C-alpha positions in Angstrom: 100.7 1.4 65.0 100.7 -0.2 61.6 97.0 -1.1 61.5 95.3 2.2 60.5 92.0 0.5 60.0 91.8 -0.5 63.7 90.5 2.9 64.9 87.6 2.7 62.4 86.9 -0.8 63.5 86.7 0.2 67.1 84.2 3.0 66.5 82.0 0.8 64.3 82.0 -1.8 67.0 81.2 0.8 69.6 78.3 2.0 67.5 76.9 -1.6 67.3 77.1 -1.9 71.1 74.8 1.2 71.4 72.2 -0.8 69.5 72.8 -3.7 71.9 72.3 -1.3 74.9 68.9 -0.4 73.6 67.9 -4.0 73.3 69.2 -4.8 76.8 67.5 -1.8 78.2 64.2 -2.9 76.7 64.7 -6.3 78.5 65.3 -4.4 81.8 68.7 -6.0 82.0 70.2 -3.1 84.0 73.5 -4.8 84.9 74.1 -5.9 81.3 73.4 -2.3 80.1 76.1 -1.0 82.5 78.6 -3.7 81.4 78.0 -3.2 77.6 78.1 0.6 78.0 81.6 0.3 79.4 82.7 -1.7 76.4 81.2 0.8 74.0 83.0 3.6 75.8 86.3 1.7 75.9 86.1 1.0 72.2 85.2 4.6 71.3 88.0 6.0 73.4 90.5 3.6 72.1 89.5 4.7 68.6 90.0 8.3 69.5 93.4 7.7 71.1 94.6 5.6 68.3 93.8 8.4 65.9 96.2 10.5 68.0 98.8 7.7 67.8 98.4 6.8 71.5 98.3 3.0 72.1 96.1 1.6 74.8 95.5 -2.1 74.0 95.2 -3.6 77.4 93.6 -0.8 79.4 89.9 -0.7 80.4 90.0 2.7 82.1 91.4 5.3 79.7 90.9 8.4 81.9 94.7 8.8 82.7 95.7 8.3 79.1 93.1 10.9 77.9 95.1 13.5 79.8 97.8 13.1 77.2 95.3 14.4 74.6 94.8 17.7 76.3 97.8 19.6 74.7 97.0 18.3 71.2 93.2 18.6 70.8 91.2 21.7 69.8 87.7 22.7 69.2 84.8 20.9 70.9 87.0 18.1 72.1 89.0 20.4 74.3 86.2 21.0 76.7 85.2 17.3 76.7 88.4 15.5 77.7 87.6 15.7 81.4 84.0 14.4 80.9 85.3 11.6 78.7 87.7 10.6 81.4 85.1 10.7 84.2 82.8 8.4 82.2 85.6 6.0 81.5 86.7 5.9 85.1 83.1 5.4 86.5 82.1 2.7 84.0 85.5 0.8 84.5 84.7 0.7 88.2 81.4 -1.1 87.4 82.7 -3.3 84.6 83.5 -6.5 86.5 80.9 -6.0 89.2 78.1 -5.6 86.6 79.2 -8.8 84.9 80.2 -11.2 87.7 79.0 -9.6 90.9 80.6 -10.7 94.2 79.7 -12.8 97.3 77.7 -9.9 98.7 76.3 -8.4 95.4 74.1 -9.9 92.7 74.3 -7.7 89.6 70.6 -8.1 88.6 69.5 -7.1 92.1 72.0 -4.3 92.6 71.8 -2.2 89.4 68.7 -0.1 88.8 67.1 1.5 85.8 68.7 4.8 86.8 72.2 3.2 86.6 71.4 1.7 83.2 69.9 4.9 81.8 73.0 6.9 82.9 75.4 4.4 81.5 73.5 4.1 78.2 73.3 7.9 77.8 76.9 8.4 78.7 78.0 5.7 76.2 75.9 7.3 73.5 77.5 10.7 74.2 81.0 9.3 74.2 80.5 7.4 70.9 78.9 10.5 69.2 81.6 12.8 70.5 84.3 10.6 69.1 82.5 10.2 65.8 82.2 14.0 65.5 86.0 14.2 66.1 86.6 11.6 63.4 84.4 13.7 61.0 86.8 16.6 61.6 89.7 14.5 60.5 91.3 14.2 63.9 94.7 12.7 64.2 94.9 11.7 60.5 
């Protein structure tokens, strides 16, 4: 973990994806909102874990890795580890399906506004939760 700027880059890129989510939502591109929300969550959580010196380069679902944080976190983050993991797990499940679909599922027909709204709101909450933790100097 020599690249200390990587965590900051992850959270900046996650924040930019939130803006993309709003644009996609405005276009009623529900499946694309779900997919991009997963990426925002993944980047934010990788930023958080990196701050705690936990490497996760090739994982998309970080729920299991987040459990490693539980003994080391304090404050508001303590009560949020489970929710962070649940969001990561759920959006990872939809990641490929929302992007590529399958023989029996077309993403643009399957995903609804409710799915997109939930994914967008969860992504925003994850990014803001991680940013608050960064503001407290976590893992530095």
